[in-house]
C-alpha positions, 0 to 999 in steps of 0.5 A: 200934723207935719212940720212941712208940706211934705206934698212939695218937699217929696215933689222937690226931692223927688224932681231935683235930678240931672239936667244937661240938656235943658239948661239955658245957657243964654240967661245969666245967674245972678250971684245974689241967687248962688250966693242964698244957695250956697248959704243954705248948703251950709246948714248941712251936717259936717264932720265936728261940725268944722264946716271947712269948705269953700265954694269957688263960683266961676262965671268968668268966661275965659275960666269957664272956657279953660275949665270946659277943656279939660272937663272934655278932655276927661269925659268925651273919649271914654263917653264916646266910646261908651255910647258906641258900645250902647248903640251897637247893643241896641240900648236905647236908655244907654245912648240917651244918657251917652248922648246927653253927656256928650252934647253938655260936654260939648257946651260945658264954657256956655254954662253960665256958672260953674260950681266947685265945692272944695274941702280942706283935706288931702288924700294918700295911698295910706288913709283909712277908708274910714276918714275918707268916707268922713272927709267926703261925707262932710261936704257931699250932703252940703253939695245934695243941699245946694243942688235942692236949693238950686232946683227949688229956685227954677235953676238946674245942675248936675254932678260931674268929676270928670274934671278931676282928672285934671285936678291939679291943673284946674287948682292952678287955673282957679288958684286953689291952695294946696290942701283943698280937695276939688270933690265935684264940678256942678254946671248950674243954669237956669231950666229951661222948659217945664218943670222936671218929672221924677225919674224911674227908679227900683222900688224900695222893697228891691233895694232894702236888707231890713236887719240883714242882707237878703 
């Protein structure tokens, strides 16, 4: 006997995926639902159990519109260029992905909630890679737990980072203090349509190296 219903946990883990086209822009997300998902995310492991994170949840329309402009400025030009190359190459899956990214970018201001997980710390060119990994490793597990909790409640999300190209401007817009790093931006909305299916993935034997790289 296992302590969990693995059929359900396996389904949650295999179907929590990036959602862009099926976000419900018209249905508000209750603050209590978001708060509960952050509560669960806070159980994630982190260095020294310091819990040096803050979750900025943006639901105000004007603030969402401001963030959306910075996000579009970062993602649209390179993604449009990539889409053109994928079309020229006949890369149908790549075209679908690029079109979905651009679709979300165009409607980013309509997403009911934009969530920016932040962690206390600073980056500089002299920072050792191990400390950089430790810093982000202290919040990214919580980000994934947050996305799992969302999915288990009928919401959808995707992990984005394009707004970080204007991190200082977004920090000023949201009054994020110096000494905290924005790690990503998660658009959150209820899922439209049927449940999500597992995406295509490589077989484990293709990506596992036992004992040494081979």
